[in-house]
C-alpha positions as CSV (number, residue, x, y, z in Angstrom):
1,X,-19.9,-109.4,94.8
2,X,-20.0,-106.2,92.5
3,X,-23.6,-106.6,91.8
4,X,-24.3,-107.0,95.5
5,X,-22.2,-103.7,96.5
6,X,-24.3,-101.6,94.0
7,X,-27.4,-102.8,95.2
8,X,-26.5,-102.2,98.7
9,X,-25.2,-98.7,97.7
10,X,-28.4,-98.2,95.7
11,X,-30.6,-98.9,98.9
12,X,-29.0,-96.8,101.0
13,X,-29.2,-93.7,98.8
14,X,-32.9,-94.5,98.3
15,X,-33.3,-94.6,102.1
16,X,-31.0,-91.6,103.1
17,X,-33.2,-89.7,105.3
18,X,-33.9,-86.0,103.9
19,X,-35.6,-82.8,105.2
20,X,-38.8,-82.0,103.3
21,X,-38.2,-78.4,101.8
22,X,-41.9,-77.4,101.6
23,X,-43.2,-77.9,105.2
24,X,-45.4,-75.2,106.6
25,X,-46.3,-75.9,110.4
26,X,-50.2,-75.3,111.3
27,X,-50.6,-76.4,114.4
28,X,-48.8,-77.6,117.8
29,X,-50.9,-79.3,120.6
30,X,-49.5,-80.6,123.7
31,X,-51.4,-82.6,126.2
32,X,-52.3,-81.8,129.5
33,X,-49.4,-84.3,131.2
34,X,-47.0,-82.7,128.9
35,X,-45.7,-86.4,127.6
36,X,-47.4,-85.8,124.2
37,X,-47.1,-83.4,121.5
38,X,-48.9,-83.1,118.4
39,X,-47.8,-80.9,115.0
40,X,-49.8,-80.6,112.0
41,X,-47.9,-79.4,108.9
42,X,-48.8,-78.9,105.4
43,X,-46.8,-79.5,102.3
44,X,-47.5,-79.1,98.5
45,X,-44.8,-81.7,97.6
46,X,-46.1,-84.8,96.5
47,X,-43.4,-87.0,98.3
48,X,-43.0,-90.1,100.2
49,X,-42.5,-88.8,103.9
50,X,-41.3,-91.9,105.4
51,X,-37.7,-90.8,105.2
52,X,-38.3,-87.1,106.1
53,X,-37.0,-86.3,109.2
54,X,-39.0,-84.1,111.7
55,X,-36.5,-82.2,114.2
56,X,-37.0,-82.9,117.8
57,X,-37.9,-79.6,119.8
58,X,-38.0,-78.4,123.1
59,X,-41.3,-76.4,125.2
60,X,-41.6,-75.6,128.7
61,X,-38.8,-77.7,129.9
62,X,-39.5,-80.9,127.8
63,X,-38.0,-82.1,124.8
64,X,-40.2,-83.8,122.3
65,X,-39.1,-86.6,119.9
66,X,-40.7,-87.9,116.9
67,X,-42.9,-91.3,117.5
68,X,-45.6,-91.6,114.9
69,X,-46.3,-89.7,111.4
70,X,-49.7,-89.9,109.6
71,X,-50.1,-88.8,106.3
72,X,-53.1,-87.6,104.8
73,X,-53.1,-87.0,101.2
74,X,-55.6,-84.5,99.8
75,X,-56.6,-84.6,96.2
76,X,-59.1,-82.7,94.2
77,X,-61.2,-83.8,91.1
78,X,-59.9,-82.7,87.6
79,X,-63.0,-82.5,85.4
80,X,-63.3,-81.9,81.5
81,X,-65.4,-82.6,78.7
82,X,-64.3,-85.5,76.3
83,X,-65.1,-86.6,72.8
84,X,-64.5,-90.0,71.6
85,X,-65.3,-91.3,67.7
86,X,-66.0,-95.0,67.0
87,X,-65.9,-96.6,63.9
88,X,-67.2,-100.1,62.5
89,X,-67.0,-101.3,58.7
90,X,-70.0,-102.4,56.8
91,X,-70.3,-103.6,53.3
92,X,-72.2,-102.4,50.2
93,X,-74.9,-104.2,50.9
94,X,-75.5,-103.4,54.6
95,X,-75.3,-99.7,53.7
96,X,-78.1,-100.4,50.8
97,X,-80.3,-102.3,53.4
98,X,-79.9,-100.5,56.7
99,X,-81.7,-97.2,57.7
100,X,-80.0,-94.7,60.2
101,X,-81.6,-96.0,63.1
102,X,-80.3,-99.3,62.4
103,X,-76.9,-98.5,61.9
104,X,-77.0,-96.3,65.2
105,X,-78.0,-99.5,66.9
106,X,-74.9,-101.1,65.9
107,X,-73.1,-99.0,68.4
108,X,-73.3,-99.2,72.0
109,X,-75.4,-96.5,74.1
110,X,-72.2,-95.6,76.5
111,X,-68.7,-95.8,75.9
112,X,-66.4,-96.4,79.1
113,X,-63.2,-94.1,79.0
114,X,-60.1,-94.8,81.0
115,X,-56.9,-93.2,79.9
116,X,-53.9,-91.3,81.4
117,X,-55.7,-91.7,84.8
118,X,-59.0,-89.9,83.4
119,X,-62.1,-92.0,83.7
120,X,-65.7,-91.6,82.8
121,X,-69.0,-92.8,80.7
122,X,-69.7,-91.0,77.9
123,X,-72.8,-91.1,76.0
124,X,-73.7,-91.8,72.3
125,X,-74.5,-88.7,70.2
126,X,-77.5,-89.5,68.3
127,X,-76.8,-86.9,65.7
128,X,-73.3,-87.5,65.0
129,X,-73.9,-90.5,62.8
130,X,-71.9,-90.3,59.6
131,X,-71.4,-92.7,56.4
132,X,-68.5,-92.5,54.0
133,X,-66.8,-94.9,51.6
134,X,-63.8,-96.8,53.0
135,X,-62.6,-98.8,50.3
136,X,-62.9,-98.2,46.8
137,X,-61.8,-99.2,43.5
138,X,-61.6,-97.2,40.2
139,X,-62.0,-98.2,36.2
140,X,-61.1,-96.2,33.2
141,X,-62.3,-96.6,29.8
142,X,-61.5,-94.2,26.8
143,X,-63.5,-93.0,23.9
144,X,-62.6,-91.4,20.4
145,X,-63.8,-88.0,19.8
146,X,-63.3,-85.9,16.5
147,X,-62.3,-82.4,17.0
148,X,-62.7,-80.1,14.1
149,X,-60.2,-77.3,13.1
150,X,-61.2,-74.3,10.7
151,X,-58.7,-71.6,9.7
152,X,-59.6,-68.4,7.6
153,X,-56.7,-67.1,5.8
154,X,-56.4,-64.2,3.0
155,X,-53.7,-63.7,0.4
156,X,-53.2,-60.4,-0.8
157,X,-51.8,-58.7,-4.1
158,X,-52.1,-61.9,-6.6
159,X,-51.4,-61.0,-10.1
160,X,-54.5,-63.2,-11.3
161,X,-57.3,-64.8,-9.9
162,X,-55.9,-68.5,-10.5
163,X,-56.6,-71.0,-8.1
164,X,-53.1,-72.7,-8.7
165,X,-51.8,-69.7,-6.9
166,X,-53.5,-70.6,-3.9
167,X,-51.8,-73.5,-1.5
168,X,-54.2,-76.5,-1.3
169,X,-53.4,-77.7,2.4
170,X,-51.9,-75.6,5.2
171,X,-50.8,-76.8,8.7
172,X,-52.3,-75.8,12.3
173,X,-51.3,-77.3,15.5
174,X,-49.8,-80.2,13.9
175,X,-53.0,-80.6,12.2
176,X,-53.3,-80.8,8.5
177,X,-56.2,-78.4,7.0
178,X,-57.3,-78.8,3.2
179,X,-58.5,-75.9,1.2
180,X,-62.3,-75.9,1.4
181,X,-63.2,-72.5,-0.2
182,X,-61.3,-69.5,-2.0
183,X,-62.9,-66.2,-3.0
184,X,-60.8,-63.7,-5.5
185,X,-61.3,-60.1,-4.9
186,X,-60.0,-57.2,-7.7
187,X,-58.3,-54.8,-6.1
188,X,-58.2,-52.5,-9.1
189,X,-55.8,-50.2,-7.5
190,X,-53.5,-49.2,-10.0
191,X,-50.8,-47.8,-7.2
192,X,-50.5,-50.9,-5.6
193,X,-49.6,-52.7,-8.7
194,X,-47.1,-50.3,-9.8
195,X,-45.4,-50.5,-6.3
196,X,-45.5,-54.3,-6.9
197,X,-43.7,-54.0,-10.2
198,X,-46.2,-56.2,-11.9
199,X,-46.7,-54.2,-14.8
200,X,-50.4,-55.0,-14.5
201,X,-53.3,-52.9,-13.8
202,X,-55.5,-55.4,-11.7
203,X,-54.1,-57.4,-8.7
204,X,-56.3,-59.8,-6.3
205,X,-56.9,-60.8,-3.1
206,X,-57.9,-64.1,-2.1
207,X,-60.0,-65.1,1.2
208,X,-59.6,-68.8,1.7
209,X,-61.1,-71.3,4.5
210,X,-59.2,-74.5,5.4
211,X,-60.9,-77.4,7.3
212,X,-59.3,-80.5,8.7
213,X,-60.2,-82.9,11.8
214,X,-58.2,-85.1,14.4
215,X,-59.2,-87.8,16.6
216,X,-58.5,-87.9,20.7
217,X,-59.2,-90.2,23.4
218,X,-61.4,-89.2,26.3
219,X,-60.9,-90.9,29.7
220,X,-64.0,-92.1,31.3
221,X,-63.3,-93.2,35.2
222,X,-65.7,-94.8,37.4
223,X,-65.1,-95.3,40.9
224,X,-66.9,-98.6,42.7
225,X,-67.2,-98.4,46.5
226,X,-66.4,-101.8,48.1
227,X,-67.5,-100.9,52.0
228,X,-68.3,-98.2,53.9
229,X,-67.3,-96.6,57.2
230,X,-69.7,-95.8,59.8
231,X,-69.0,-93.5,62.7
232,X,-70.8,-92.1,65.8
233,X,-69.3,-89.7,68.7
234,X,-69.2,-90.3,72.2
235,X,-69.6,-87.4,74.5
236,X,-69.3,-86.8,78.4
237,X,-67.4,-85.7,81.2
238,X,-64.2,-87.5,82.4
239,X,-62.3,-86.9,85.7
240,X,-59.2,-87.8,87.7
241,X,-57.9,-87.3,91.1
242,X,-55.3,-84.6,91.1
243,X,-52.8,-84.1,94.0
244,X,-53.4,-81.0,96.1
245,X,-51.5,-81.1,99.3
246,X,-50.3,-83.4,102.0
247,X,-51.2,-83.0,105.7
248,X,-48.7,-84.5,107.8
249,X,-49.8,-85.4,111.7
250,X,-46.6,-85.9,113.7
251,X,-47.2,-87.1,117.4
252,X,-44.2,-86.5,119.5
253,X,-43.2,-88.2,123.0
254,X,-42.1,-85.5,125.7
255,X,-39.3,-86.0,128.3
256,X,-39.1,-83.6,131.0
257,X,-35.5,-82.3,130.8
258,X,-33.5,-82.6,133.9
259,X,-33.1,-79.4,136.1
260,X,-29.6,-77.9,135.8
261,X,-29.9,-76.4,139.1
262,X,-30.1,-79.6,141.8
263,X,-28.9,-78.0,145.1
264,X,-25.5,-78.3,145.6
265,X,-26.5,-79.8,149.1
266,X,-27.6,-82.7,147.4
267,X,-24.7,-83.2,145.5
268,X,-22.3,-82.8,148.6
269,X,-24.0,-85.4,150.5
270,X,-23.9,-87.9,148.0
271,X,-21.0,-90.5,148.1
272,X,-18.7,-90.8,145.0
273,X,-20.0,-94.1,144.5
274,X,-23.6,-92.7,144.2
275,X,-22.7,-90.2,141.8
276,X,-20.9,-92.4,139.3
277,X,-23.9,-94.7,139.5
278,X,-26.1,-91.6,138.6
279,X,-23.8,-90.6,135.9
280,X,-24.0,-94.2,134.5
281,X,-27.8,-94.3,135.0
282,X,-28.0,-91.2,132.9
283,X,-25.9,-91.9,130.4
284,X,-26.1,-95.7,129.4
285,X,-28.7,-96.7,126.7
286,X,-32.2,-97.2,128.6
287,X,-35.5,-98.8,127.5
288,X,-37.4,-97.7,130.6
289,X,-38.9,-94.3,131.3
290,X,-39.8,-93.7,134.8
291,X,-42.5,-91.2,136.2
292,X,-43.0,-90.2,139.4
293,X,-46.7,-88.4,140.4
294,X,-46.3,-84.8,141.4
295,X,-49.5,-82.6,142.2
296,X,-51.4,-85.0,139.9
297,X,-49.2,-85.1,137.1
298,X,-46.6,-87.8,136.1
299,X,-43.0,-86.1,135.8
300,X,-40.4,-87.9,134.0
301,X,-37.7,-88.3,136.4
302,X,-35.2,-90.6,134.8
303,X,-34.5,-93.7,132.8
304,X,-33.0,-97.4,133.2
305,X,-32.2,-100.5,131.2
306,X,-33.5,-103.8,131.8
307,X,-33.0,-106.9,129.7
308,X,-34.3,-110.6,129.2
309,X,-31.5,-111.6,131.8
310,X,-31.4,-108.8,134.1
311,X,-35.0,-107.7,135.0
312,X,-34.0,-105.6,138.0
313,X,-35.1,-101.9,138.3
314,X,-33.4,-100.0,141.2
315,X,-35.3,-96.7,141.9
316,X,-33.1,-95.9,144.8
317,X,-30.7,-94.0,142.1
318,X,-33.4,-91.5,141.1
319,X,-35.5,-91.3,144.3
320,X,-33.7,-88.0,145.3
321,X,-36.1,-86.5,142.3
322,X,-39.1,-88.3,143.4
323,X,-42.1,-85.9,144.9
324,X,-43.9,-89.0,145.9
325,X,-44.2,-92.9,146.4
326,X,-46.0,-93.5,143.2
327,X,-44.2,-94.6,140.2
328,X,-45.3,-95.4,136.6
329,X,-43.0,-97.1,134.4
330,X,-43.2,-96.8,130.4
331,X,-41.5,-100.0,128.7
332,X,-40.0,-99.5,125.2
333,X,-42.0,-101.7,122.7
334,X,-39.0,-104.1,122.0
335,X,-38.3,-104.8,125.4
336,X,-41.9,-105.0,126.3
337,X,-42.6,-107.9,123.6
338,X,-39.8,-109.6,124.9
339,X,-40.7,-109.6,128.7
340,X,-44.9,-110.1,127.9
341,X,-46.1,-112.0,130.8
342,X,-42.8,-112.2,132.7
343,X,-42.3,-110.8,136.0
344,X,-39.7,-108.1,136.9
345,X,-38.4,-106.7,140.2
346,X,-38.6,-103.3,141.2
347,X,-36.5,-102.1,144.2
348,X,-36.7,-98.8,146.4
349,X,-35.3,-98.7,150.0
350,X,-34.7,-102.5,150.4
351,X,-38.3,-103.0,149.3
352,X,-38.8,-105.1,146.2
353,X,-41.8,-105.5,144.4
354,X,-42.8,-108.0,141.6
355,X,-44.6,-106.8,138.6
356,X,-46.0,-108.7,135.8
357,X,-45.4,-107.3,132.1
358,X,-48.5,-107.2,130.0
359,X,-47.6,-106.1,126.5
360,X,-49.9,-103.4,125.0
361,X,-49.5,-102.4,121.5
362,X,-49.4,-98.8,121.9
363,X,-47.9,-98.2,125.5
364,X,-46.9,-100.8,128.1
365,X,-47.3,-99.2,131.6
366,X,-46.5,-100.8,134.8
367,X,-47.9,-98.9,138.0
368,X,-46.1,-99.2,141.3
369,X,-46.5,-97.8,144.9
370,X,-44.1,-97.9,147.6
C-alpha cells in the first residue's frame, strides 16, 4: 500500500501543470467568425509542453480557451571535424613480407562514427600508416673486460738510491698496483740535506711507475620484437542535431461573452420561473454550444446539456438572444461520440425537430432552422 501511494504521489507531481518561463508570443490570428484564434509562441526551453498552461484571454467581447497545442521542435546541425585511429596486430613474419600498400589494405576504406549523438563517415588517411613494435622480449649477456690502471709517483729526499726504500706495491681505487719502474735522481743540494739533518751531502728523488689491472663484466642486452602494431587514421566531418528553439502553435476556441447590458424591460417581462431557468441554463455544466446567425456570422448565444438519456434541447430559454431562426449547434467531442447516429429533439416555440448526430473527429455540428 505504501509503495502504491508513493507511485501515485510521484505521478501527480510529474503531471502537475506548469507555466513556461520562457514563452515569447510571436503572432495572434483570429478567424473571421471569431470562433477560433491562433497564437504562435517561441521558446528557447527544451521541455515537454504537454503540461504547460496556456492562459485563456479575451478580445473584442470573446473569451478564448485553449483547444489544441502543436509543437515544432527546431534544431540545427552541429558539424565538426573528427579523427579516429584504428589499430591491428600483425606477426613478425607478416611485417617482413607485407609492404605498405598491403598493410593499408588490412583496413576498411571508411569508418562509421556514432558516438554521443554525433554521426558521420570517416575516410582512411593513406598517409597515416604507422608500424611500431607491440610486444618485445629482452635478453642480456655479459662479457669480461680487463681494465689497466697506471699511477706515477715521486718519492723525495731519499738518503740513497736503494730500491729497498721504494714500496713495491700501492693501492688505487681498491686495485693493487705493482712497481714496474723506478728512476733515482740526485739532488746535489747540500742545503736540503742540512735541513733534513741527514748528515750526508747528497739526497735522491725517485720517480716511479706502478701498474695493475682488474676485470669487469660488460652487459649486452638484445631486444627481440614478438609482434607489431599497425595503425591508420580516419578523418572526416561528424554532425548531430542540436536543439535551437520550440515553436508552439496554440489553437483557441472562441466564445462570445454575454452582454451585461441586457435591456431591463426584457428582464422585467420575464417570469420568475423563466429567470430561474435562464440562470440554471447559464451555470449548469453544458456540452452543447448554441450559435445563432446574425448578419452572416454565427454568434454564440448560450450553452446547454444533453445526455444519452435526455436527448432534448430546448431553445426557448435563450431565444431572447437570437437574431434569426437559423441555429448551429456544436456538440462536445465526448457526447458526440456517445450519440453518434442517434436522434436528438430540438424544440423552439412548441415546434420540435428531430436531427441525427453524425460524429466528426474535429467538430460535430447540427444545423437547424425554425
